[in-house]
Wavefront OBJ file of the C-alpha trace (Angstrom):
o trace
v 154.769 165.432 226.588
v 157.373 163.941 228.891
v 155.750 165.571 231.953
v 152.431 163.776 231.458
v 153.048 161.589 234.537
v 155.311 163.681 236.772
v 155.348 161.100 239.598
v 155.867 158.022 237.433
v 159.427 156.901 236.902
v 160.645 156.322 233.394
v 160.440 152.785 232.038
v 162.789 151.292 229.455
v 160.851 150.124 226.424
v 162.237 148.416 223.354
v 160.685 149.166 219.987
v 161.116 147.523 216.580
v 161.135 149.614 213.420
v 160.640 148.284 209.903
v 160.057 149.614 206.391
v 159.994 148.064 202.936
v 158.543 150.849 200.788
v 159.948 154.152 199.604
v 163.011 155.641 201.285
v 163.253 152.918 203.898
v 166.132 154.256 206.001
v 164.610 157.753 205.999
v 161.365 156.292 207.332
v 163.260 154.564 210.156
v 165.018 157.819 211.098
v 161.749 159.781 210.922
v 160.148 157.266 213.282
v 163.006 157.750 215.769
v 162.707 161.530 215.455
v 158.939 161.373 216.029
v 159.243 159.019 219.003
v 161.719 161.392 220.644
v 158.911 163.934 221.151
v 157.462 161.794 223.980
v 160.327 159.446 224.822
v 164.045 159.680 225.349
v 165.821 157.553 222.749
v 168.633 155.822 224.648
v 170.052 153.362 222.113
v 169.691 152.642 218.399
v 170.662 149.388 216.670
v 172.335 149.074 213.340
v 170.040 148.790 210.326
v 169.570 145.339 208.810
v 168.109 144.359 205.461
v 165.894 141.341 205.915
v 163.867 139.164 203.587
v 160.116 139.462 204.075
v 158.638 136.920 206.475
v 155.204 135.299 206.380
v 154.200 137.082 203.136
v 157.188 136.711 200.825
v 156.019 138.379 197.579
v 157.071 141.862 198.627
v 160.279 143.966 198.803
v 162.967 143.383 201.431
v 162.676 145.239 204.726
v 165.041 147.448 206.606
v 164.747 146.703 210.317
v 166.140 148.341 213.432
v 165.418 148.405 217.148
v 165.621 151.170 219.702
v 165.553 151.532 223.454
v 163.534 154.418 224.820
v 162.849 155.733 228.296
v 159.234 156.764 228.696
v 156.702 157.828 231.293
v 153.870 156.834 228.952
v 151.802 153.861 230.064
v 151.705 150.938 227.576
v 148.364 151.949 226.002
v 149.495 155.575 225.724
v 152.730 154.456 224.071
v 150.742 152.303 221.628
v 148.502 155.273 220.764
v 151.604 157.405 220.174
v 153.129 154.701 217.934
v 149.915 154.403 215.893
v 149.663 158.209 215.598
v 153.243 158.348 214.288
v 152.641 155.536 211.767
v 149.554 157.329 210.462
v 151.312 160.731 210.318
v 154.153 159.103 208.359
v 151.711 157.831 205.733
v 151.338 154.180 206.660
v 148.575 152.685 204.539
v 146.330 149.784 205.506
v 147.293 146.869 203.294
v 147.286 143.100 203.597
v 148.279 141.561 206.919
v 152.086 141.072 207.140
v 152.370 142.963 203.853
v 154.379 145.908 202.669
v 154.492 149.129 204.663
v 156.103 152.527 204.717
v 156.752 152.186 208.442
v 156.007 149.608 211.095
v 156.585 150.445 214.752
v 156.058 147.703 217.344
v 156.469 147.788 221.114
v 158.533 144.702 221.940
v 159.189 145.040 225.681
v 157.952 147.488 228.309
v 160.303 147.079 231.240
v 160.018 143.485 232.378
v 156.233 143.653 232.317
v 153.746 141.463 230.554
v 150.658 143.304 229.366
v 147.598 142.211 227.389
v 144.760 144.356 226.112
v 142.046 143.452 223.607
v 140.913 146.986 222.795
v 143.196 148.433 221.727
v 145.052 145.276 220.751
v 148.361 145.246 222.600
v 150.442 142.330 223.779
v 153.730 142.898 225.604
v 156.089 141.267 225.065
v 155.205 141.427 221.394
v 154.003 138.094 220.042
v 156.622 135.994 218.293
v 159.776 137.957 219.204
v 161.557 134.732 220.120
v 160.779 133.196 216.702
v 161.598 136.133 214.434
v 165.200 136.684 213.450
v 164.307 139.973 211.733
v 163.360 141.245 215.210
v 165.997 139.444 217.297
v 169.035 140.508 215.254
v 168.591 144.290 215.672
v 167.106 143.865 219.145
v 170.264 142.060 220.296
v 172.239 145.214 219.406
v 170.375 147.242 222.044
v 168.932 144.608 224.390
v 171.190 141.565 224.260
v 171.158 141.078 228.034
v 167.441 141.786 228.466
v 165.509 138.764 229.718
v 162.372 137.891 227.771
v 159.691 137.736 230.498
v 157.892 134.695 229.063
v 160.771 132.623 227.660
v 162.127 130.779 230.712
v 164.568 133.490 231.756
v 166.381 133.538 228.417
v 168.028 136.728 227.226
v 167.565 138.214 223.773
v 171.083 137.029 222.883
v 170.247 133.461 223.946
v 167.022 133.515 221.922
v 168.933 134.845 218.901
v 171.487 132.036 219.240
v 168.712 129.416 219.402
v 166.988 130.786 216.301
v 170.295 131.087 214.428
v 171.026 127.414 215.157
v 167.500 126.479 214.122
v 167.623 128.385 210.826
v 171.183 129.352 209.829
v 170.162 130.144 206.220
v 167.596 132.691 207.366
v 170.189 134.288 209.666
v 172.673 134.546 206.795
v 170.026 136.349 204.730
v 169.891 139.175 207.299
v 172.556 141.698 206.355
v 173.789 144.689 208.330
v 173.559 147.628 205.939
v 174.264 150.659 208.086
v 174.825 152.112 211.497
v 173.780 155.636 210.594
v 170.487 156.064 212.462
v 170.787 158.595 215.263
v 168.927 159.155 218.502
v 167.480 162.649 218.646
l 1 2 3 4 5 6 7 8 9 10 11 12 13 14 15 16 17 18 19 20 21 22 23 24 25 26 27 28 29 30 31 32 33 34 35 36 37 38 39 40 41 42 43 44 45 46 47 48 49 50 51 52 53 54 55 56 57 58 59 60 61 62 63 64 65 66 67 68 69 70 71 72 73 74 75 76 77 78 79 80 81 82 83 84 85 86 87 88 89 90 91 92 93 94 95 96 97 98 99 100 101 102 103 104 105 106 107 108 109 110 111 112 113 114 115 116 117 118 119 120 121 122 123 124 125 126 127 128 129 130 131 132 133 134 135 136 137 138 139 140 141 142 143 144 145 146 147 148 149 150 151 152 153 154 155 156 157 158 159 160 161 162 163 164 165 166 167 168 169 170 171 172 173 174 175 176 177 178 179 180 181 182
């Protein structure tokens, strides 16, 4: 619960949400609802439909990003995220493949954090190269500085990737702004 660390101040964390199976937008909203049990959801991006990356023979994704305030330490937040994915029916499939729900911790304050067991890297690997993450993240964290990208903000990283791959950026379409913090 939110009182787990009564002396620790709340940290802003940014989380990516994705789904490409079933009722995709419902899965995104359910993830937000579940996260709100142990975090305060501060901001929610619009929802974007994105082509699959890395493994392309699968359905399109819906992606969003949220900002939460949490007293959970990074590993505790990861365990909560994994518990939610499992409770929501996420199945183990091929790497980078289809999924009911995918919840990734992108930033945890301005910290960098690396753990082998469980596997957690903050900032999340590849944020700066993935438009499907940067586009929704810019909605809620445009001015946030990526701690390992030479002081660049999310908006600056998005601009760089858009210039690098304008066709991929055009393929990412805003589909809704109906997700709600709970």
